[in-house]
C-alpha positions in Angstrom: -33.0 -38.7 -28.7 -33.8 -38.5 -32.4 -35.5 -41.9 -32.2 -37.6 -40.6 -29.3 -38.9 -37.7 -31.4 -36.8 -34.8 -30.2 -35.6 -32.3 -32.8 -32.0 -31.5 -33.2 -32.7 -27.8 -32.4 -34.4 -28.8 -29.1 -31.3 -30.8 -28.1 -28.7 -28.2 -29.2 -30.5 -25.1 -27.7 -29.3 -25.5 -24.1 -25.7 -26.2 -25.2 -25.7 -23.2 -27.5 -27.3 -20.9 -24.8 -24.7 -22.0 -22.2 -21.8 -21.3 -24.7 -23.2 -17.8 -25.5 -23.5 -17.0 -21.7 -20.0 -18.3 -21.0 -18.5 -16.2 -23.9 -20.3 -13.1 -22.7 -19.0 -13.6 -19.1 -15.4 -14.2 -20.3 -15.6 -11.2 -22.5 -16.7 -8.9 -19.7 -14.1 -10.3 -17.1 -10.9 -8.8 -18.6 -12.5 -5.3 -18.8 -13.7 -5.4 -15.2 -10.6 -6.9 -13.7 -7.9 -5.3 -15.9 -7.8 -2.0 -14.0 -7.3 -3.7 -10.6 -4.8 -6.2 -11.9 -2.8 -3.4 -13.5 -2.8 -1.6 -10.2 -1.6 -4.6 -8.3 1.1 -5.2 -10.9 2.3 -1.6 -10.6 2.4 -2.0 -6.8 4.5 -5.2 -7.1 6.9 -3.4 -9.5 7.3 -0.4 -7.3 7.4 -2.0 -3.9 9.0 -5.5 -4.4 11.2 -4.9 -7.4 12.3 -1.3 -7.2 12.2 -1.0 -3.4 10.0 2.1 -3.2 7.7 2.6 -0.3 4.0 1.8 -0.2 1.8 4.8 0.7 -0.7 4.0 3.4 -3.4 6.6 4.1 -6.3 6.8 6.4 -8.5 9.5 7.9 -7.7 8.6 11.4 -3.9 8.4 11.3 -2.9 10.4 8.2 -0.5 9.1 5.6 2.5 6.9 6.1 5.1 4.9 4.2 5.6 1.2 4.6 8.6 -0.6 3.2 9.8 -4.2 3.4 12.5 -2.9 5.7 12.0 -2.4 9.5 11.4 1.4 9.2 8.2 3.3 8.9 7.3 6.9 8.5 4.0 8.6 9.4 2.7 12.1 8.5 -0.4 13.7 9.9 -0.6 16.6 7.5 1.2 17.3 4.3 1.4 20.8 2.7 3.2 20.5 -0.7 2.8 24.2 -1.6 5.0 25.2 1.4 7.1 22.0 1.4 6.0 21.2 5.0 4.9 18.1 6.8 3.2 18.2 10.2 3.1 15.5 12.8 6.1 13.5 11.5 7.0 10.2 13.1 9.8 7.9 11.9 10.3 4.6 13.7 13.1 2.1 13.0 13.1 -1.5 14.4 15.1 -4.6 14.1 13.9 -7.2 11.5 15.5 -10.0 13.5 13.7 -9.4 16.8 10.9 -6.9 15.9 11.9 -4.5 18.7 11.8 -0.7 18.3 15.3 0.7 18.1 14.7 4.4 17.5 11.9 6.9 17.0 12.0 10.4 15.6 9.0 12.7 16.3 8.7 16.2 15.0 5.8 18.7 15.1 6.9 20.2 11.8 9.4 19.3 9.0 10.3 21.8 6.3 12.2 20.9 3.1 15.3 23.0 2.4 17.9 22.5 -0.3 20.1 20.9 2.3 17.4 18.4 3.4 14.6 18.2 5.9 14.7 20.7 8.8 12.8 19.4 11.8 11.2 21.6 14.5 9.7 20.9 18.0 10.6 17.2 18.2 12.7 14.6 19.8 14.9 11.6 18.8 14.7 8.6 21.0 16.9 5.5 21.0 15.8 2.4 22.8 18.4 0.1 24.3 18.1 -3.7 24.5 17.3 -3.6 28.2 14.5 -1.0 27.9 16.6 2.2 28.6 15.7 5.3 26.6 18.0 8.1 25.5 16.2 11.2 24.3 17.7 14.1 22.3 15.4 17.1 21.7 15.5 18.7 18.3 
């Protein structure tokens, strides 16, 4: 290239420009991705390692708790000031066959020192042949 009359600066300029752009992009990547990666790392620590539940919330269905086990809990409305939950549903299934084994529904749950006190609800157990046993609460 030198024999053809091109200067060294003209040859090196695209390489230098590309290296500066790559360095700027790599410098910005950790700052943008670090928050999301830390959040995902915390979720793996809490859910996979410690076995805590993963909070799942949506406007349509309220908040629920999903675990790696075959049980799930849903809450329509939570009132922490009064220690109350409204629209509580707890379903338990079998991990081996994915069938619903039991379901607990309560209109209201109130926290007492002895545990949760459920009002206006029912507990249902589902048998292997489809029979349902209901116990009002």
